[in-house]
Biopython code that builds the backbone (N, CA, C, O; Angstrom):
import numpy as np
from Bio.PDB.StructureBuilder import StructureBuilder

atoms = [
    (1, "MET", "N", (153.925, 121.692, 111.938)),
    (1, "MET", "CA", (154.520, 120.544, 111.019)),
    (1, "MET", "C", (154.908, 119.924, 112.192)),
    (1, "MET", "O", (154.731, 120.710, 113.124)),
    (2, "LYS", "N", (155.417, 118.729, 112.612)),
    (2, "LYS", "CA", (156.583, 117.971, 112.913)),
    (2, "LYS", "C", (157.517, 117.868, 112.212)),
    (2, "LYS", "O", (157.451, 117.331, 111.106)),
    (3, "LYS", "N", (158.705, 118.421, 112.770)),
    (3, "LYS", "CA", (159.825, 118.526, 111.880)),
    (3, "LYS", "C", (160.436, 116.704, 111.597)),
    (3, "LYS", "O", (159.944, 115.761, 112.218)),
    (4, "ILE", "N", (161.178, 116.598, 110.908)),
    (4, "ILE", "CA", (161.006, 115.278, 109.433)),
    (4, "ILE", "C", (162.669, 115.223, 109.951)),
    (4, "ILE", "O", (163.456, 115.873, 109.263)),
    (5, "TYR", "N", (163.292, 114.363, 111.303)),
    (5, "TYR", "CA", (165.079, 114.378, 110.884)),
    (5, "TYR", "C", (165.735, 113.446, 110.334)),
    (5, "TYR", "O", (165.888, 112.502, 111.109)),
    (6, "THR", "N", (166.242, 113.277, 109.223)),
    (6, "THR", "CA", (166.268, 111.652, 108.586)),
    (6, "THR", "C", (167.486, 112.627, 107.507)),
    (6, "THR", "O", (167.475, 113.828, 107.241)),
    (7, "ASN", "N", (168.436, 111.559, 107.084)),
    (7, "ASN", "CA", (169.370, 111.867, 106.157)),
    (7, "ASN", "C", (169.262, 112.834, 104.766)),
    (7, "ASN", "O", (169.926, 113.330, 103.855)),
    (8, "CYS", "N", (167.915, 112.709, 105.320)),
    (8, "CYS", "CA", (167.649, 112.987, 103.709)),
    (8, "CYS", "C", (166.805, 114.234, 103.076)),
    (8, "CYS", "O", (165.603, 114.483, 103.166)),
    (9, "PRO", "N", (167.703, 114.829, 102.501)),
    (9, "PRO", "CA", (167.663, 116.048, 102.742)),
    (9, "PRO", "C", (166.419, 116.436, 101.968)),
    (9, "PRO", "O", (166.352, 117.648, 102.173)),
    (10, "VAL", "N", (165.525, 116.144, 101.294)),
    (10, "VAL", "CA", (164.518, 116.460, 100.571)),
    (10, "VAL", "C", (163.114, 116.168, 102.106)),
    (10, "VAL", "O", (162.467, 117.202, 102.273)),
    (11, "GLU", "N", (162.852, 115.461, 102.694)),
    (11, "GLU", "CA", (162.581, 115.607, 103.982)),
    (11, "GLU", "C", (162.355, 116.382, 104.931)),
    (11, "GLU", "O", (161.365, 116.787, 105.541)),
    (12, "TYR", "N", (164.175, 116.618, 104.973)),
    (12, "TYR", "CA", (164.321, 118.207, 105.564)),
    (12, "TYR", "C", (163.680, 119.465, 105.112)),
    (12, "TYR", "O", (163.139, 120.365, 105.754)),
    (13, "THR", "N", (163.932, 119.255, 103.508)),
    (13, "THR", "CA", (163.176, 120.547, 103.627)),
    (13, "THR", "C", (162.035, 120.459, 103.068)),
    (13, "THR", "O", (161.663, 121.541, 102.614)),
    (14, "ALA", "N", (161.297, 119.575, 102.907)),
    (14, "ALA", "CA", (159.306, 119.108, 102.750)),
    (14, "ALA", "C", (159.050, 119.917, 104.335)),
    (14, "ALA", "O", (158.179, 120.785, 104.406)),
    (15, "SER", "N", (159.811, 119.579, 105.458)),
    (15, "SER", "CA", (159.702, 119.819, 107.049)),
    (15, "SER", "C", (159.609, 121.286, 107.264)),
    (15, "SER", "O", (159.197, 121.947, 108.218)),
    (16, "ILE", "N", (160.136, 121.628, 106.042)),
    (16, "ILE", "CA", (160.426, 123.501, 106.491)),
    (16, "ILE", "C", (159.469, 123.941, 106.173)),
    (16, "ILE", "O", (158.818, 124.757, 106.825)),
    (17, "ILE", "N", (159.180, 123.473, 105.071)),
    (17, "ILE", "CA", (158.458, 124.354, 103.752)),
    (17, "ILE", "C", (156.867, 123.694, 103.802)),
    (17, "ILE", "O", (155.909, 124.401, 103.486)),
    (18, "GLY", "N", (156.736, 122.642, 104.117)),
    (18, "GLY", "CA", (155.929, 121.125, 103.936)),
    (18, "GLY", "C", (154.141, 121.376, 104.140)),
    (18, "GLY", "O", (153.263, 120.609, 104.533)),
    (19, "ASN", "N", (154.107, 122.692, 103.712)),
    (19, "ASN", "CA", (152.399, 122.951, 103.833)),
    (19, "ASN", "C", (152.438, 124.399, 102.230)),
    (19, "ASN", "O", (153.349, 124.854, 101.538)),
    (20, "LYS", "N", (150.909, 124.632, 102.293)),
    (20, "LYS", "CA", (150.567, 125.540, 101.688)),
    (20, "LYS", "C", (150.831, 126.625, 101.911)),
    (20, "LYS", "O", (151.325, 127.515, 101.218)),
    (21, "TRP", "N", (150.258, 126.544, 103.632)),
    (21, "TRP", "CA", (150.576, 128.381, 103.943)),
    (21, "TRP", "C", (151.920, 128.712, 103.919)),
    (21, "TRP", "O", (152.383, 129.662, 103.289)),
    (22, "LYS", "N", (152.594, 127.878, 104.649)),
    (22, "LYS", "CA", (154.524, 128.579, 104.725)),
    (22, "LYS", "C", (154.660, 128.888, 103.201)),
    (22, "LYS", "O", (154.538, 130.112, 103.168)),
    (23, "ILE", "N", (154.853, 128.437, 101.875)),
    (23, "ILE", "CA", (155.314, 128.454, 100.803)),
    (23, "ILE", "C", (154.403, 129.394, 100.394)),
    (23, "ILE", "O", (154.998, 129.860, 99.421)),
    (24, "ILE", "N", (152.956, 130.229, 100.501)),
    (24, "ILE", "CA", (152.696, 131.450, 100.277)),
    (24, "ILE", "C", (153.276, 131.805, 100.754)),
    (24, "ILE", "O", (154.294, 131.916, 100.071)),
    (25, "ILE", "N", (153.473, 132.312, 102.066)),
    (25, "ILE", "CA", (153.867, 133.563, 103.041)),
    (25, "ILE", "C", (155.328, 133.325, 102.626)),
    (25, "ILE", "O", (155.820, 134.358, 103.079)),
    (26, "LEU", "N", (156.290, 132.697, 102.102)),
    (26, "LEU", "CA", (157.307, 132.767, 101.500)),
    (26, "LEU", "C", (157.512, 133.441, 100.359)),
    (26, "LEU", "O", (158.489, 134.149, 100.112)),
    (27, "ARG", "N", (156.456, 133.190, 99.559)),
    (27, "ARG", "CA", (156.787, 133.688, 97.799)),
    (27, "ARG", "C", (156.133, 135.746, 98.528)),
    (27, "ARG", "O", (156.092, 136.813, 97.915)),
    (28, "ASP", "N", (155.847, 135.476, 99.667)),
    (28, "ASP", "CA", (155.160, 137.247, 99.722)),
    (28, "ASP", "C", (156.414, 137.999, 100.577)),
    (28, "ASP", "O", (156.727, 139.187, 100.502)),
    (29, "LEU", "N", (156.891, 137.192, 101.218)),
    (29, "LEU", "CA", (158.144, 137.586, 102.000)),
    (29, "LEU", "C", (159.621, 137.558, 100.653)),
    (29, "LEU", "O", (160.727, 138.097, 100.652)),
    (30, "LEU", "N", (159.060, 136.849, 99.870)),
    (30, "LEU", "CA", (160.339, 137.397, 99.092)),
    (30, "LEU", "C", (160.315, 138.758, 97.476)),
    (30, "LEU", "O", (161.083, 139.015, 96.549)),
    (31, "THR", "N", (159.070, 139.227, 97.917)),
    (31, "THR", "CA", (158.899, 140.871, 97.589)),
    (31, "THR", "C", (159.670, 141.609, 98.823)),
    (31, "THR", "O", (159.893, 142.698, 98.294)),
    (32, "GLY", "N", (160.080, 141.675, 99.808)),
    (32, "GLY", "CA", (160.303, 141.820, 100.949)),
    (32, "GLY", "C", (159.896, 142.266, 102.264)),
    (32, "GLY", "O", (158.750, 141.823, 102.187)),
    (33, "THR", "N", (159.939, 142.781, 103.377)),
    (33, "THR", "CA", (159.557, 142.968, 104.921)),
    (33, "THR", "C", (157.918, 143.280, 104.766)),
    (33, "THR", "O", (157.538, 144.278, 104.154)),
    (34, "LYS", "N", (157.134, 142.486, 105.278)),
    (34, "LYS", "CA", (155.711, 142.838, 105.802)),
    (34, "LYS", "C", (155.403, 142.856, 106.820)),
    (34, "LYS", "O", (155.832, 142.008, 107.603)),
    (35, "ARG", "N", (154.584, 143.777, 107.190)),
    (35, "ARG", "CA", (154.277, 143.814, 108.708)),
    (35, "ARG", "C", (152.672, 142.872, 108.239)),
    (35, "ARG", "O", (152.030, 142.693, 107.204)),
    (36, "TYR", "N", (152.536, 142.362, 110.041)),
    (36, "TYR", "CA", (151.256, 140.906, 109.838)),
    (36, "TYR", "C", (149.980, 141.416, 109.519)),
    (36, "TYR", "O", (149.080, 140.611, 109.281)),
    (37, "ASN", "N", (149.774, 142.580, 109.477)),
    (37, "ASN", "CA", (148.234, 142.888, 108.246)),
    (37, "ASN", "C", (148.239, 142.705, 107.197)),
    (37, "ASN", "O", (147.175, 142.373, 106.674)),
    (38, "GLU", "N", (149.719, 142.864, 106.200)),
    (38, "GLU", "CA", (150.117, 142.661, 104.984)),
    (38, "GLU", "C", (150.188, 141.427, 104.651)),
    (38, "GLU", "O", (149.904, 140.818, 103.619)),
    (39, "LEU", "N", (150.463, 141.229, 105.316)),
    (39, "LEU", "CA", (150.652, 139.231, 104.796)),
    (39, "LEU", "C", (149.526, 138.305, 105.483)),
    (39, "LEU", "O", (149.596, 137.076, 105.448)),
    (40, "ALA", "N", (148.236, 139.177, 106.258)),
    (40, "ALA", "CA", (146.658, 138.912, 106.348)),
    (40, "ALA", "C", (146.051, 138.880, 104.978)),
    (40, "ALA", "O", (145.387, 138.092, 104.304)),
    (41, "LYS", "N", (146.496, 139.912, 104.874)),
    (41, "LYS", "CA", (145.927, 140.883, 103.443)),
    (41, "LYS", "C", (146.051, 139.675, 102.317)),
    (41, "LYS", "O", (145.105, 139.024, 101.874)),
    (42, "SER", "N", (147.011, 139.579, 102.072)),
    (42, "SER", "CA", (148.113, 138.989, 100.637)),
    (42, "SER", "C", (147.418, 137.335, 100.874)),
    (42, "SER", "O", (146.634, 136.824, 100.074)),
    (43, "VAL", "N", (147.783, 136.845, 101.821)),
    (43, "VAL", "CA", (147.651, 135.085, 102.611)),
    (43, "VAL", "C", (145.676, 135.195, 101.875)),
    (43, "VAL", "O", (144.748, 135.760, 102.455)),
    (44, "ILE", "N", (145.627, 134.745, 101.038)),
    (44, "ILE", "CA", (144.022, 134.765, 100.846)),
    (44, "ILE", "C", (143.419, 133.602, 101.490)),
    (44, "ILE", "O", (143.838, 132.634, 100.855)),
    (45, "GLY", "N", (142.445, 133.094, 102.676)),
    (45, "GLY", "CA", (141.473, 132.530, 102.812)),
    (45, "GLY", "C", (142.805, 131.295, 104.021)),
    (45, "GLY", "O", (142.943, 130.072, 103.988)),
    (46, "ILE", "N", (143.420, 132.210, 104.792)),
    (46, "ILE", "CA", (144.090, 132.153, 105.932)),
    (46, "ILE", "C", (143.742, 132.496, 107.184)),
    (46, "ILE", "O", (143.499, 133.698, 107.290)),
    (47, "SER", "N", (143.645, 131.936, 108.059)),
    (47, "SER", "CA", (143.042, 132.180, 109.376)),
    (47, "SER", "C", (143.769, 132.662, 110.202)),
    (47, "SER", "O", (144.736, 131.915, 110.353)),
    (48, "ALA", "N", (143.853, 134.032, 111.196)),
    (48, "ALA", "CA", (144.691, 134.324, 112.057)),
    (48, "ALA", "C", (145.882, 133.904, 112.578)),
    (48, "ALA", "O", (147.043, 134.306, 112.502)),
    (49, "LYS", "N", (144.849, 132.233, 113.589)),
    (49, "LYS", "CA", (145.484, 131.482, 114.405)),
    (49, "LYS", "C", (146.458, 130.812, 113.107)),
    (49, "LYS", "O", (147.610, 131.194, 112.905)),
    (50, "VAL", "N", (145.965, 130.051, 112.516)),
    (50, "VAL", "CA", (146.671, 129.649, 111.008)),
    (50, "VAL", "C", (147.636, 130.616, 111.028)),
    (50, "VAL", "O", (148.660, 130.354, 111.659)),
    (51, "LEU", "N", (147.561, 131.465, 110.589)),
    (51, "LEU", "CA", (148.853, 132.758, 110.276)),
    (51, "LEU", "C", (149.921, 133.008, 111.344)),
    (51, "LEU", "O", (151.147, 133.069, 111.246)),
    (52, "THR", "N", (149.159, 133.124, 112.317)),
    (52, "THR", "CA", (150.229, 132.911, 113.320)),
    (52, "THR", "C", (151.209, 132.416, 113.695)),
    (52, "THR", "O", (152.314, 132.836, 114.038)),
    (53, "GLU", "N", (150.351, 130.666, 113.548)),
    (53, "GLU", "CA", (151.294, 129.202, 113.973)),
    (53, "GLU", "C", (152.689, 129.392, 112.473)),
    (53, "GLU", "O", (153.894, 129.140, 112.489)),
    (54, "ASN", "N", (151.882, 129.875, 111.474)),
    (54, "ASN", "CA", (153.308, 129.206, 110.704)),
    (54, "ASN", "C", (154.474, 130.123, 111.059)),
    (54, "ASN", "O", (155.648, 129.825, 111.280)),
    (55, "LEU", "N", (153.792, 131.463, 111.060)),
    (55, "LEU", "CA", (154.506, 132.254, 110.797)),
    (55, "LEU", "C", (155.989, 131.812, 112.134)),
    (55, "LEU", "O", (157.171, 131.643, 111.833)),
    (56, "ARG", "N", (155.405, 131.732, 113.491)),
    (56, "ARG", "CA", (156.009, 131.123, 114.775)),
    (56, "ARG", "C", (156.928, 130.130, 114.230)),
    (56, "ARG", "O", (158.042, 130.012, 114.741)),
    (57, "GLU", "N", (156.525, 129.306, 113.108)),
    (57, "GLU", "CA", (157.186, 128.174, 113.199)),
    (57, "GLU", "C", (158.488, 128.105, 112.209)),
    (57, "GLU", "O", (159.211, 127.125, 112.033)),
    (58, "LEU", "N", (158.615, 129.565, 111.532)),
    (58, "LEU", "CA", (159.319, 129.826, 110.039)),
    (58, "LEU", "C", (160.161, 130.601, 110.830)),
    (58, "LEU", "O", (161.344, 130.712, 110.507)),
    (59, "VAL", "N", (159.598, 131.309, 112.094)),
    (59, "VAL", "CA", (160.727, 132.048, 112.867)),
    (59, "VAL", "C", (161.525, 130.924, 113.610)),
    (59, "VAL", "O", (162.755, 130.868, 113.580)),
    (60, "ASN", "N", (160.839, 130.156, 114.188)),
    (60, "ASN", "CA", (162.060, 128.987, 114.855)),
    (60, "ASN", "C", (163.128, 128.123, 113.773)),
    (60, "ASN", "O", (164.289, 127.731, 113.892)),
    (61, "ASP", "N", (162.463, 128.072, 113.052)),
    (61, "ASP", "CA", (162.938, 127.369, 111.901)),
    (61, "ASP", "C", (164.665, 127.962, 111.634)),
    (61, "ASP", "O", (165.678, 127.262, 111.654)),
    (62, "GLY", "N", (164.583, 129.287, 111.420)),
    (62, "GLY", "CA", (165.415, 130.170, 111.263)),
    (62, "GLY", "C", (164.630, 130.617, 109.865)),
    (62, "GLY", "O", (165.493, 131.246, 109.252)),
    (63, "ILE", "N", (163.816, 130.607, 109.323)),
    (63, "ILE", "CA", (163.606, 130.906, 108.073)),
    (63, "ILE", "C", (163.558, 132.558, 107.743)),
    (63, "ILE", "O", (164.246, 133.310, 107.054)),
    (64, "VAL", "N", (162.087, 132.756, 108.815)),
    (64, "VAL", "CA", (161.994, 134.276, 108.825)),
    (64, "VAL", "C", (162.252, 135.094, 110.184)),
    (64, "VAL", "O", (161.835, 134.575, 111.219)),
    (65, "LYS", "N", (162.830, 136.185, 110.252)),
    (65, "LYS", "CA", (162.770, 137.012, 111.360)),
    (65, "LYS", "C", (161.804, 137.562, 111.067)),
    (65, "LYS", "O", (161.328, 137.901, 109.984)),
    (66, "ARG", "N", (161.160, 137.760, 113.156)),
    (66, "ARG", "CA", (160.441, 138.618, 113.896)),
    (66, "ARG", "C", (161.051, 140.081, 113.925)),
    (66, "ARG", "O", (161.641, 140.059, 115.006)),
    (67, "THR", "N", (161.200, 140.961, 113.546)),
    (67, "THR", "CA", (161.656, 142.271, 114.476)),
    (67, "THR", "C", (160.070, 143.288, 115.053)),
    (67, "THR", "O", (159.450, 144.029, 114.290)),
    (68, "VAL", "N", (159.708, 143.058, 116.517)),
    (68, "VAL", "CA", (159.223, 143.949, 117.173)),
    (68, "VAL", "C", (160.083, 145.162, 117.345)),
    (68, "VAL", "O", (161.205, 145.060, 117.841)),
    (69, "TYR", "N", (159.550, 146.398, 116.918)),
    (69, "TYR", "CA", (159.730, 148.030, 117.336)),
    (69, "TYR", "C", (158.741, 148.296, 118.749)),
    (69, "TYR", "O", (157.728, 147.636, 118.978)),
    (70, "PRO", "N", (159.186, 149.243, 119.506)),
    (70, "PRO", "CA", (158.993, 148.992, 120.774)),
    (70, "PRO", "C", (157.955, 150.412, 121.041)),
    (70, "PRO", "O", (158.044, 151.195, 121.987)),
    (71, "VAL", "N", (157.107, 150.451, 120.062)),
    (71, "VAL", "CA", (156.323, 151.533, 119.807)),
    (71, "VAL", "C", (154.958, 150.844, 120.614)),
    (71, "VAL", "O", (154.818, 149.743, 121.147)),
    (72, "VAL", "N", (153.600, 152.537, 120.379)),
    (72, "VAL", "CA", (152.380, 151.901, 120.749)),
    (72, "VAL", "C", (151.609, 152.503, 119.923)),
    (72, "VAL", "O", (151.593, 153.734, 119.930)),
    (73, "PRO", "N", (150.677, 151.662, 118.893)),
    (73, "PRO", "CA", (151.129, 150.713, 119.086)),
    (73, "PRO", "C", (151.560, 149.288, 118.159)),
    (73, "PRO", "O", (151.695, 148.976, 116.976)),
    (74, "PRO", "N", (151.664, 148.723, 119.384)),
    (74, "PRO", "CA", (152.907, 147.628, 118.817)),
    (74, "PRO", "C", (153.233, 147.261, 117.272)),
    (74, "PRO", "O", (152.277, 146.957, 116.559)),
    (75, "LYS", "N", (154.435, 147.274, 116.765)),
    (75, "LYS", "CA", (154.494, 147.424, 115.502)),
    (75, "LYS", "C", (155.738, 145.896, 115.273)),
    (75, "LYS", "O", (156.923, 145.745, 115.573)),
    (76, "VAL", "N", (154.995, 145.255, 114.791)),
    (76, "VAL", "CA", (156.295, 144.053, 114.220)),
    (76, "VAL", "C", (155.838, 143.476, 112.373)),
    (76, "VAL", "O", (154.845, 143.151, 111.721)),
    (77, "GLU", "N", (157.366, 143.651, 112.204)),
    (77, "GLU", "CA", (157.714, 142.880, 110.474)),
    (77, "GLU", "C", (158.347, 141.663, 110.601)),
    (77, "GLU", "O", (159.094, 141.242, 111.484)),
    (78, "TYR", "N", (157.901, 141.115, 109.499)),
    (78, "TYR", "CA", (158.220, 139.600, 109.137)),
    (78, "TYR", "C", (159.162, 139.857, 108.037)),
    (78, "TYR", "O", (158.653, 140.639, 107.233)),
    (79, "SER", "N", (160.780, 139.353, 107.582)),
    (79, "SER", "CA", (161.331, 139.312, 106.349)),
    (79, "SER", "C", (162.402, 138.252, 107.013)),
    (79, "SER", "O", (162.779, 138.033, 108.164)),
    (80, "LEU", "N", (162.712, 137.693, 105.690)),
    (80, "LEU", "CA", (163.771, 136.171, 105.538)),
    (80, "LEU", "C", (165.247, 136.681, 105.611)),
    (80, "LEU", "O", (166.226, 137.313, 105.213)),
    (81, "THR", "N", (164.650, 135.967, 106.355)),
    (81, "THR", "CA", (166.762, 135.536, 107.009)),
    (81, "THR", "C", (167.816, 134.929, 105.865)),
    (81, "THR", "O", (167.420, 134.362, 104.847)),
    (82, "ASN", "N", (168.919, 135.094, 106.124)),
    (82, "ASN", "CA", (169.763, 134.498, 104.938)),
    (82, "ASN", "C", (169.367, 132.951, 104.679)),
    (82, "ASN", "O", (169.498, 132.387, 103.593)),
    (83, "LYS", "N", (168.846, 132.346, 105.893)),
    (83, "LYS", "CA", (168.272, 130.813, 105.641)),
    (83, "LYS", "C", (167.718, 131.262, 104.420)),
    (83, "LYS", "O", (168.374, 131.405, 103.388)),
    (84, "GLY", "N", (166.285, 131.524, 104.562)),
    (84, "GLY", "CA", (165.032, 131.738, 104.218)),
    (84, "GLY", "C", (165.794, 132.588, 102.380)),
    (84, "GLY", "O", (165.495, 132.325, 101.216)),
    (85, "TRP", "N", (166.151, 132.947, 102.587)),
    (85, "TRP", "CA", (166.366, 133.500, 100.723)),
    (85, "TRP", "C", (167.314, 132.416, 100.372)),
    (85, "TRP", "O", (167.982, 132.653, 99.366)),
    (86, "GLU", "N", (167.505, 131.426, 100.888)),
    (86, "GLU", "CA", (168.558, 130.139, 99.711)),
    (86, "GLU", "C", (166.934, 129.848, 99.164)),
    (86, "GLU", "O", (166.683, 129.809, 97.960)),
    (87, "LEU", "N", (166.109, 129.695, 99.989)),
    (87, "LEU", "CA", (164.744, 129.013, 99.509)),
    (87, "LEU", "C", (164.419, 129.789, 98.379)),
    (87, "LEU", "O", (163.663, 128.893, 98.004)),
    (88, "LYS", "N", (164.243, 131.045, 97.069)),
    (88, "LYS", "CA", (164.522, 132.156, 96.708)),
    (88, "LYS", "C", (164.451, 130.858, 95.539)),
    (88, "LYS", "O", (163.503, 131.122, 94.800)),
    (89, "ASN", "N", (164.993, 129.789, 95.186)),
    (89, "ASN", "CA", (165.499, 128.760, 94.328)),
    (89, "ASN", "C", (164.655, 128.260, 93.896)),
    (89, "ASN", "O", (164.302, 128.342, 92.720)),
    (90, "VAL", "N", (163.923, 127.355, 95.135)),
    (90, "VAL", "CA", (162.896, 126.230, 95.294)),
    (90, "VAL", "C", (161.865, 126.892, 94.506)),
    (90, "VAL", "O", (161.702, 126.698, 93.302)),
    (91, "LEU", "N", (160.946, 127.942, 95.468)),
    (91, "LEU", "CA", (159.789, 129.161, 95.449)),
    (91, "LEU", "C", (159.997, 129.143, 93.457)),
    (91, "LEU", "O", (158.930, 128.958, 92.872)),
    (92, "GLU", "N", (160.845, 129.262, 92.840)),
    (92, "GLU", "CA", (161.366, 129.566, 91.473)),
    (92, "GLU", "C", (160.802, 128.398, 90.839)),
    (92, "GLU", "O", (159.802, 128.471, 90.124)),
    (93, "CYS", "N", (161.388, 127.372, 91.068)),
    (93, "CYS", "CA", (161.191, 126.412, 90.191)),
    (93, "CYS", "C", (159.604, 125.677, 90.762)),
    (93, "CYS", "O", (159.169, 124.778, 90.042)),
    (94, "MET", "N", (158.919, 125.988, 91.800)),
    (94, "MET", "CA", (157.287, 125.461, 92.170)),
    (94, "MET", "C", (157.206, 126.744, 91.048)),
    (94, "MET", "O", (157.081, 126.155, 89.975)),
    (95, "LYS", "N", (157.214, 127.914, 90.825)),
    (95, "LYS", "CA", (156.057, 128.674, 89.830)),
    (95, "LYS", "C", (156.179, 128.229, 88.752)),
    (95, "LYS", "O", (155.188, 127.862, 88.121)),
    (96, "LEU", "N", (157.774, 128.116, 88.114)),
    (96, "LEU", "CA", (158.086, 127.798, 86.363)),
    (96, "LEU", "C", (157.161, 125.949, 86.667)),
    (96, "LEU", "O", (156.676, 125.572, 85.601)),
    (97, "PHE", "N", (157.001, 125.294, 87.415)),
    (97, "PHE", "CA", (156.547, 124.167, 86.893)),
    (97, "PHE", "C", (155.049, 125.048, 87.125)),
    (97, "PHE", "O", (154.374, 125.003, 86.096)),
    (98, "GLY", "N", (154.742, 125.413, 87.648)),
    (98, "GLY", "CA", (152.580, 125.711, 87.794)),
    (98, "GLY", "C", (152.506, 127.041, 86.165)),
    (98, "GLY", "O", (151.504, 127.328, 85.509)),
    (99, "GLU", "N", (153.230, 127.304, 86.071)),
    (99, "GLU", "CA", (153.480, 128.109, 84.793)),
    (99, "GLU", "C", (153.040, 127.093, 83.796)),
    (99, "GLU", "O", (152.134, 127.307, 82.991)),
    (100, "LYS", "N", (153.825, 125.794, 83.890)),
    (100, "LYS", "CA", (154.096, 124.999, 82.444)),
    (100, "LYS", "C", (152.859, 123.927, 82.144)),
    (100, "LYS", "O", (152.249, 123.465, 81.179)),
    (101, "TYR", "N", (152.881, 123.835, 83.518)),
    (101, "TYR", "CA", (151.552, 122.989, 84.072)),
    (101, "TYR", "C", (150.203, 123.491, 84.347)),
    (101, "TYR", "O", (149.284, 122.774, 83.952)),
    (102, "GLY", "N", (149.954, 124.399, 84.846)),
    (102, "GLY", "CA", (148.688, 124.792, 85.470)),
    (102, "GLY", "C", (147.574, 124.526, 85.323)),
    (102, "GLY", "O", (146.683, 124.180, 86.099)),
    (103, "SER", "N", (147.654, 124.798, 83.640)),
    (103, "SER", "CA", (146.761, 124.604, 83.110)),
    (103, "SER", "C", (146.056, 123.131, 82.503)),
    (103, "SER", "O", (145.095, 122.960, 81.752)),
    (104, "ASP", "N", (146.650, 122.511, 82.938)),
    (104, "ASP", "CA", (146.376, 120.468, 83.642)),
    (104, "ASP", "C", (145.169, 120.405, 84.196)),
    (104, "ASP", "O", (144.268, 119.624, 83.891)),
    (105, "ARG", "N", (145.156, 121.422, 85.199)),
    (105, "ARG", "CA", (143.634, 121.079, 86.159)),
    (105, "ARG", "C", (142.800, 120.873, 85.397)),
    (105, "ARG", "O", (141.832, 120.155, 85.647)),
    (106, "ASN", "N", (142.991, 121.447, 84.325)),
    (106, "ASN", "CA", (141.309, 121.477, 83.523)),
    (106, "ASN", "C", (141.276, 120.474, 82.826)),
    (106, "ASN", "O", (140.197, 120.340, 82.247)),
    (107, "GLU", "N", (142.062, 119.647, 82.619)),
    (107, "GLU", "CA", (142.537, 117.968, 81.601)),
    (107, "GLU", "C", (141.290, 117.084, 82.550)),
    (107, "GLU", "O", (141.098, 115.884, 82.350)),
]
sb = StructureBuilder()
sb.init_structure("model")
sb.init_model(0)
sb.init_chain("A")
sb.init_seg("    ")
for serial, (resi, resn, name, xyz) in enumerate(atoms, 1):
    if name == "N":
        sb.init_residue(resn, " ", resi, " ")
    sb.init_atom(name, np.array(xyz, "f"), 0.0, 1.0, " ", f" {name:<3s}", serial, name[0])
structure = sb.get_structure()
């Protein structure tokens, strides 16, 4: 997603987490550090290419930390940075909204 640089904090935040895949990735990382394959299994419906692209963008934005261990086979882990943890309240509000109004989809 192209980053939006305006004076509006809502637009800035939306540019960081502005697609459903990033939000789902962040939801899963809130429970702790994950390896790539763990994320691939838990983020249902995402392709390997899209997962990789989204992780790369989250790393570049300073939201997710990518740790590579010098072992064979390669071991890579993803975790939230301090900046990433700041989004916890945003995701909690989204969860509460979904719990409250999620059943409205069928009305």
